[in-house]
C-alpha positions in Angstrom: 6.9 -25.5 21.7 9.6 -23.9 19.8 11.1 -27.3 19.8 8.8 -28.9 18.4 8.0 -26.6 15.8 12.2 -26.9 14.5 11.4 -30.7 14.4 8.3 -30.0 12.7 9.9 -27.6 10.1 13.1 -30.7 9.7 10.4 -33.1 9.0 8.9 -31.2 6.2 12.6 -30.5 4.5 13.0 -33.6 4.5 9.9 -34.8 3.2 10.2 -31.7 0.4 11.9 -33.1 -2.9 14.7 -30.5 -4.1 12.6 -28.8 -6.9 10.1 -28.1 -4.2 12.7 -26.8 -1.9 15.0 -24.7 -4.7 10.8 -23.5 -5.8 10.3 -22.3 -1.8 13.9 -20.7 -1.7 13.5 -18.9 -4.9 9.5 -17.4 -3.3 11.3 -16.2 -0.3 13.6 -14.3 -3.0 11.2 -12.9 -5.1 9.5 -11.3 -2.3 12.4 -9.0 -2.4 12.9 -9.2 -6.3 9.2 -9.2 -7.7 11.5 -10.5 -11.2 12.3 -13.7 -9.8 8.1 -14.7 -8.8 8.2 -16.2 -12.3 11.2 -18.0 -11.8 9.6 -19.8 -8.4 6.7 -21.0 -10.1 9.3 -22.0 -13.4 10.5 -24.5 -10.8 7.6 -26.1 -9.5 5.4 -25.8 -12.6 8.3 -28.2 -14.1 7.2 -30.9 -12.1 3.8 -30.8 -13.7 4.1 -29.2 -17.1 0.5 -30.3 -17.7 -0.8 -28.4 -14.7 -1.6 -24.3 -14.7 0.4 -22.7 -11.3 -0.9 -19.1 -10.5 -0.2 -17.1 -8.0 -3.3 -15.0 -8.5 -5.0 -11.7 -6.9 -8.6 -12.0 -7.1 -11.5 -9.1 -6.0 -14.4 -11.5 -4.8 -16.9 -9.2 -6.4 -17.1 -8.9 -8.3 -14.7 -11.6 -9.3 -11.7 -9.1 -10.7 -8.1 -11.2 -11.9 -5.6 -8.8 -11.1 -2.9 -8.1 -14.0 -0.2 -7.9 -11.3 -0.6 -12.1 -10.6 2.2 -14.6 -11.9 1.5 -17.7 -13.9 4.0 -20.8 -15.4 2.5 -23.5 -18.0 0.0 -20.8 -19.8 0.1 -18.2 -23.0 0.3 -14.9 -22.5 -3.1 -14.1 -23.3 -4.5 -16.1 -20.7 -5.0 -13.3 -18.1 -6.6 -10.7 -20.5 -9.1 -14.0 -21.2 -9.6 -15.1 -17.7 -10.3 -11.1 -16.7 -13.8 -11.2 -19.1 -15.1 -14.4 -17.9 -13.9 -14.1 -14.2 -17.1 -13.1 -12.7 -18.5 -16.8 -14.1 -16.0 -18.5 -12.1 -17.3 -21.3 -10.4 -13.9 -22.3 -8.4 -14.2 -18.7 -7.0 -17.5 -19.2 -5.7 -16.0 -22.2 -4.4 -12.7 -20.8 -2.6 -15.1 -17.9 -1.3 -16.5 -20.4 1.2 -13.5 -21.6 2.0 -11.9 -18.5 2.7 -10.6 -18.4 6.1 -8.9 -21.8 6.0 -5.2 -22.6 5.5 -5.8 -25.6 4.2 -5.4 -27.0 0.6 -9.0 -27.3 -0.8 -9.8 -29.4 -4.0 -12.7 -27.9 -6.7 -13.9 -31.6 -6.3 -15.3 -30.4 -2.8 -17.8 -28.0 -4.3 -18.3 -28.7 -8.0 -17.7 -32.6 -9.4 -15.6 -32.4 -12.6 -18.7 -33.7 -14.7 -20.8 -30.4 -13.7 -17.5 -27.8 -14.3 -17.8 -29.4 -17.9 -21.5 -28.5 -18.4 -20.5 -24.5 -17.0 -20.4 -21.7 -19.1 -17.0 -20.9 -17.7 -15.8 -24.1 -18.9 -16.5 -23.6 -22.4 -15.7 -20.0 -22.8 -12.3 -20.5 -20.6 -11.2 -24.0 -19.6 -12.5 -26.0 -22.8 -9.8 -24.2 -25.1 -6.9 -24.7 -22.8 -6.4 -28.4 -22.8 -10.2 -28.8 -21.3 -9.1 -28.2 -17.9 -11.8 -29.9 -15.4 -10.4 -29.4 -11.9 -8.5 -27.1 -9.6 -6.8 -27.1 -6.6 -4.7 -24.8 -4.3 -4.5 -23.0 -0.9 -4.8 -19.1 0.4 -1.8 -16.6 0.8 -3.5 -13.7 1.9 -7.2 -13.2 2.5 -9.5 -10.3 3.4 -13.5 -9.9 3.0 -13.4 -8.7 -0.7 -10.1 -10.0 -2.4 -8.1 -13.0 -1.5 -4.6 -14.3 -2.7 -4.0 -17.8 -3.9 -1.8 -20.2 -4.9 -3.6 -22.4 -7.2 -3.3 -25.5 -10.0 -6.1 -25.4 -12.8 -6.1 -29.1 -13.6 -6.4 -31.0 -17.4 -8.7 -33.6 -17.8 -5.9 -35.7 -19.5 -4.1 -35.9 -15.8 -4.3 -39.0 -14.4 -5.6 -39.4 -11.2 -2.0 -40.8 -9.8 -0.9 -37.6 -11.4 -3.5 -35.5 -9.6 -2.6 -37.2 -6.4 0.9 -36.4 -6.7 0.2 -33.1 -7.4 -2.0 -32.6 -4.0 0.8 -34.2 -1.8 3.2 -31.7 -3.6 1.3 -28.7 -2.8 0.4 -30.1 0.9 4.4 -29.7 1.1 4.6 -26.5 0.1 1.9 -25.2 1.5 3.0 -24.0 4.8 6.2 -22.5 3.7 4.3 -20.6 1.1 1.8 -19.0 3.7 5.2 -18.4 5.8 7.0 -16.1 3.0 4.2 -14.2 2.3 3.5 -13.3 6.3 6.8 -12.6 6.9 7.3 -10.3 3.9 4.0 -8.5 5.0 4.7 -7.9 7.9 8.6 -7.2 7.7 7.0 -4.4 5.1 4.7 -2.6 7.6 7.4 -2.8 10.5 10.2 -1.3 8.4 8.1 1.5 7.7 6.3 2.3 10.5 9.8 2.3 12.4 11.4 4.6 10.0 8.0 6.9 9.9 8.0 7.2 13.7 12.0 7.9 14.0 11.8 10.5 11.1 8.8 12.8 13.2 10.3 12.4 16.5 12.8 14.9 16.5 10.4 17.5 14.4 9.7 20.5 16.4 6.2 21.6 14.9 2.8 18.8 15.3 3.6 15.7 12.5 1.6 13.1 12.1 1.4 9.9 9.5 -1.4 8.3 8.0 -1.7 5.2 5.6 -3.8 4.8 2.4 -6.8 4.1 4.6 -6.2 7.4 6.3 -5.4 5.8 9.3 -2.8 7.0 11.6 0.7 5.4 11.5 2.9 7.6 13.4 2.7 11.3 15.5 5.3 12.6 17.6 4.5 14.2 20.9 2.8 18.1 20.2 1.0 16.1 17.7 -0.6 13.9 20.1 -1.0 16.7 22.6 -3.3 18.6 19.9 -5.4 15.4 19.1 -6.2 14.7 22.8 -7.3 18.1 23.6 -9.5 17.7 20.8 -10.9 21.5 20.7 -9.7 21.9 17.1 -8.5 18.8 15.9 -9.3 15.0 16.5 -8.7 11.3 15.6 -11.9 9.3 15.4 -12.1 5.6 16.4 -11.0 4.5 13.2 -7.5 6.8 13.6 -8.6 9.0 11.1 -8.2 12.4 11.6 -11.1 15.3 11.4 -12.3 18.0 13.3 -14.3 19.2 15.8 -16.2 20.9 13.2 -17.8 19.1 10.6 -17.3 21.6 8.0 -13.8 21.1 8.9 -13.3 17.6 8.7 -15.4 17.7 4.8 -11.9 19.8 4.2 -9.7 17.8 6.0 -11.4 14.5 4.6 -11.0 16.0 1.2 -7.1 17.0 1.6 -6.9 13.6 2.3 -8.3 12.0 -0.5 -6.4 14.5 -3.1 -2.7 13.7 -1.9 -3.7 10.2 -1.7 -5.1 10.5 -5.6 -2.2 12.8 -6.6 0.4 12.2 -4.3 1.2 16.0 -4.7 1.0 18.1 -1.7 -1.9 19.7 -0.5 -1.6 23.5 1.4 -2.3 25.4 3.4 -5.7 24.3 4.7 -7.1 26.6 7.7 -8.9 25.2 10.3 -10.7 28.0 12.3 -10.7 28.2 15.9 -13.1 29.8 17.9 -10.2 32.6 20.1 -7.0 32.5 17.7 -5.8 32.0 14.6 -6.9 29.8 12.1 -4.4 26.2 12.2 -2.6 25.5 9.5 -2.9 22.4 7.6 0.0 21.0 5.1 -0.6 17.2 3.5 2.5 16.0 2.0 3.1 12.3 0.4 5.6 10.3 1.9 7.9 9.0 -1.3 10.1 7.3 0.4 8.4 4.5 2.1 9.0 1.1 1.8 6.9 -0.2 -1.5 5.3 -3.9 -1.6 6.1 -6.2 -4.5 3.2 -6.1 -7.3 1.5 -9.5 -5.7 2.0 -8.3 -1.5 0.6 -4.8 -2.7 -3.2 -5.6 -2.5 -3.3 -7.1 1.2 -0.6 -4.2 2.4 -2.3 -2.2 4.8 -0.7 0.2 7.9 1.8 1.9 5.5 2.9 5.7 5.4 1.0 7.1 2.9 0.9 11.1 3.9 2.0 13.0 6.4 0.0 15.9 8.0 1.9 19.2 9.8 0.2 21.4 12.0 1.3 24.9 11.9 -0.2 27.4 14.9 0.6 30.8 13.6 0.7 32.2 17.4 3.7 29.6 18.1 6.1 30.2 14.9 9.4 31.9 15.7 9.9 34.3 13.2 14.0 33.4 13.3 13.4 30.3 11.6 13.2 32.5 7.8 16.9 33.3 8.1 17.8 29.8 8.3 15.2 29.2 5.4 17.1 31.6 3.7 20.3 29.9 4.0 18.9 26.2 3.6 16.9 26.7 0.5 19.4 29.3 -1.4 16.5 32.6 -1.0 17.2 35.7 -0.4 15.7 37.0 2.6 12.9 38.8 1.2 11.9 35.4 -0.4 12.6 33.3 2.6 10.1 35.7 4.3 7.4 35.5 1.6 7.8 31.7 1.9 7.6 31.4 5.3 4.2 33.7 5.2 3.0 31.0 3.0 3.6 28.5 5.1 1.8 30.0 7.9 -1.5 29.9 5.2 -1.3 33.4 4.0 -2.3 34.5 0.7 0.3 35.9 -1.6 -1.7 39.1 -1.3 -1.7 39.0 2.4 1.9 38.0 2.7 2.8 41.3 0.6 0.5 43.5 3.1 2.2 41.7 6.0 5.8 42.6 4.7 4.6 46.2 3.3 5.7 44.8 0.2 3.7 45.4 -3.2 1.7 42.7 -4.5 3.5 42.8 -8.0 6.6 42.3 -6.3 5.6 39.6 -4.0 4.2 37.9 -7.2 7.8 38.1 -8.6 9.3 37.0 -6.0 7.5 33.8 -5.5 8.2 33.4 -9.3 11.6 33.8 -8.7 11.3 30.8 -5.7 9.3 28.7 -7.9 12.3 28.9 -10.5 15.1 28.6 -8.1 13.6 25.6 -6.4 12.5 24.1 -9.7 9.2 23.8 -8.6 6.1 24.1 -10.6 3.0 25.1 -8.3 2.9 26.8 -5.2 1.8 23.6 -3.3 4.8 21.8 -3.8 6.4 25.0 -2.1 4.3 24.5 0.7 5.4 20.7 0.9 9.1 21.9 0.8 8.9 24.4 3.2 6.8 22.5 5.7 9.6 19.8 5.7 12.5 22.2 5.8 10.9 24.3 8.9 10.9 21.1 10.7 14.4 20.4 10.5 15.0 23.8 11.4 15.6 23.5 15.5 14.1 26.1 17.9 
């Protein structure tokens, strides 16, 4: 089978002309340097200078054109103008009907050219731009509500011979374009998940990592044990973090939404337990996960978005406060306060626990945030959570 696929690939390469090969090569490069997408399309667009060539991203309901898309043989205002009328684009209705196929499709399969010229879309967008009356293309990625296309919009003046040449050329490059996007998507996902898993493997506290859809990406053994027990925290069928109590699940859902929206640490979040001290959760954004390029981003799922640290105050070793002081450059009193805040206490509760005046604790907190160049207490919580996780127990 592998030999047959190899022979098929060699045959396709032999059929492709030099410009098509160069366009495909530049497309592969562009996945790691998004500024090169335009260069890849320019090479292909030079073969058909009267045709508008696009890699476009559309939300199918309602039709909405993504400004991340790239085009050649068109003016800069076209994106803006198209966004205003995308919802009446008859070509997109046609694409939606065949969005689950990988073949090349032609607009004439669904709407004849003469009917295109009678549409409101033609009058509003296609007529002012060289009387475009047809389109063809193929799917790159597809989701129920979103689709990415490699498309060509064709002017009325283009001859039938040139239209046939365009179709043949698109058919030749299609498998390579589709495979290049599948490859980069898989590479981004696998790399990100592998990095996330390796990061938390050696962390001594329970830690789980979730994606932008709030679904589990990775977890260490301690987190898995907590979720498996299910008496306080658990995972839903979709892999989302929730609690046994509905009100606590609501708090978790709100915290996840906040960390995704603001990319700032959230916590401490207390989850009550019936017979012992509350668990304390910290939601910390993952800032170093690989960023997909603009074209791929709408179709990239499963990338790490945030970590959830689970702190059990009944299982906290008091010794790390001294190491915390050394790691962060704090005094012992400041480190002790930072640790108590990390465990979920308020500043007033931490002061009482340390037999310290509340005003003194407030001054210590101000000193901590100044030394660590932090602007808010939630940032301190995230920093302490990450630092504490690296201290061996």
